[in-house]
C-alpha positions as CSV (number, residue, x, y, z in Angstrom):
1,M,-28.7,-38.7,23.9
2,G,-30.4,-35.9,25.9
3,L,-32.7,-33.2,24.8
4,S,-29.9,-30.6,24.6
5,E,-27.8,-32.7,22.4
6,S,-30.8,-33.4,20.1
7,L,-31.5,-29.7,19.9
8,R,-27.8,-28.9,19.0
9,S,-27.9,-31.7,16.4
10,V,-31.1,-30.1,14.9
11,G,-29.3,-26.7,15.0
12,K,-26.3,-27.9,13.1
13,V,-28.5,-29.5,10.4
14,L,-30.4,-26.2,10.0
15,K,-27.2,-24.3,9.6
16,L,-25.9,-26.5,6.9
17,S,-29.2,-26.6,5.0
18,R,-30.1,-24.2,2.2
19,K,-33.0,-23.5,0.0
20,P,-32.7,-25.5,-3.3
21,D,-32.5,-23.6,-6.5
22,M,-35.1,-24.1,-9.3
23,D,-33.3,-26.9,-11.1
24,E,-32.8,-28.9,-7.9
25,L,-36.5,-28.4,-7.1
26,K,-37.7,-29.4,-10.5
27,L,-35.5,-32.6,-10.4
28,S,-36.8,-33.4,-7.0
29,L,-40.4,-33.0,-8.2
30,K,-39.8,-35.1,-11.3
31,I,-38.3,-37.9,-9.2
32,C,-41.3,-37.8,-6.7
33,F,-43.9,-37.8,-9.5
34,L,-42.2,-40.7,-11.3
35,G,-42.1,-42.6,-8.0
36,M,-45.8,-42.0,-7.5
37,I,-46.7,-43.1,-11.0
38,A,-44.5,-46.2,-10.7
39,V,-46.3,-47.1,-7.3
40,G,-49.7,-46.4,-8.9
41,I,-48.9,-48.6,-11.9
42,F,-47.6,-51.5,-9.7
43,G,-50.8,-51.2,-7.5
44,F,-53.0,-51.3,-10.6
45,I,-51.2,-54.3,-12.0
46,I,-51.6,-56.1,-8.6
47,Q,-55.4,-55.2,-8.6
48,L,-55.8,-56.4,-12.2
49,I,-54.1,-59.8,-11.5
50,A,-56.1,-60.2,-8.3
51,S,-59.4,-59.5,-10.0
52,L,-58.5,-61.8,-12.9
53,L,-57.6,-64.6,-10.6
54,L,-60.8,-64.1,-8.5
55,G,-62.9,-63.8,-11.7
56,I,-61.7,-67.1,-12.9
57,R,-62.2,-68.9,-9.6
58,G,-65.6,-67.3,-8.9
């Protein structure tokens, strides 16, 4: 795939894309924030378990 084909492909995608309306934007933001919160909680649980395990051993 050459450069000209890549540029044509990008052009096609840009022609098909559109600006999301407010409901779609709100839904996307909710999903992103829920994902960030889930990752944060998961990381916190891992950190808590690791600190408990190291606290017992040390």
